[in-house]
N, C-alpha and C positions, 0 to 999 in steps of 0.2 A: 811860396809856401806849398808844401806837398799836401795832397788830399788827406793823408793821415794826420798831418799837423793841424790842418784846418778842422777836421772832424774832432780831434781831441780838444782843441780850443773851444769849438762850438759846444761840445758836451759839458765841458767845465763851466762855461758861461750859463748854459741852460740849467745845470744843477744848482748853481748859485741863485739864479732867478727863481727856480722852484722853491728852494728852501726859504729864501727871504720873503717871497710872496706868500707862502703858507703861513709864516710867522705873522706877517702883517694882517692877513685875513683872519687868523685866529684871534689876534688882539682886537681888531675892529669888531668882529662878531661877538666876542666876549663882552666888550663895552656896550654894544647894542642890547644884548640880553640883560646885562646888569642894569641898564636904563629902562628895562621893562618892555622893550620892543619884542614883539612876537612874530611879526610878518617877515617874509624874506627881505633881505637887503639887496640892493642893486650893486653890482660890481662891474668895473670897467678896467681893462688892461690895455695900455697903449704901448706898442713897440715903435721906437724911434731909432733910426740908424742914420748917423751923420746928419742929425738935425731934421730928417725927413720922416714924417709919420708914415709907416709902411703897413701897419696892421692894427686893428682894434678888435678886441674880444669883449663882448658884453654878456652879462647873464645875471641870474639871481642865485643867492646862497641862502638856503633855509636855515633858520635858527633853532627850530624844534624838530622833534622826531615825528610829529604828526602832520607835517606839511608836505 
């Protein structure tokens, strides 16, 4: 595969990851707020390639404007 083909494939995949991840995060945080949770929620994203965990990103997502 050419570098251009690889880059296009990677960008398409990352776009899909970004869109679906944002939708899932919005739904989960909306549910947390609806349940009365005010503190930040813990988030963890795991990247697995060919069954091998290659990267983990962890962080907090605030639910309110004052946090």
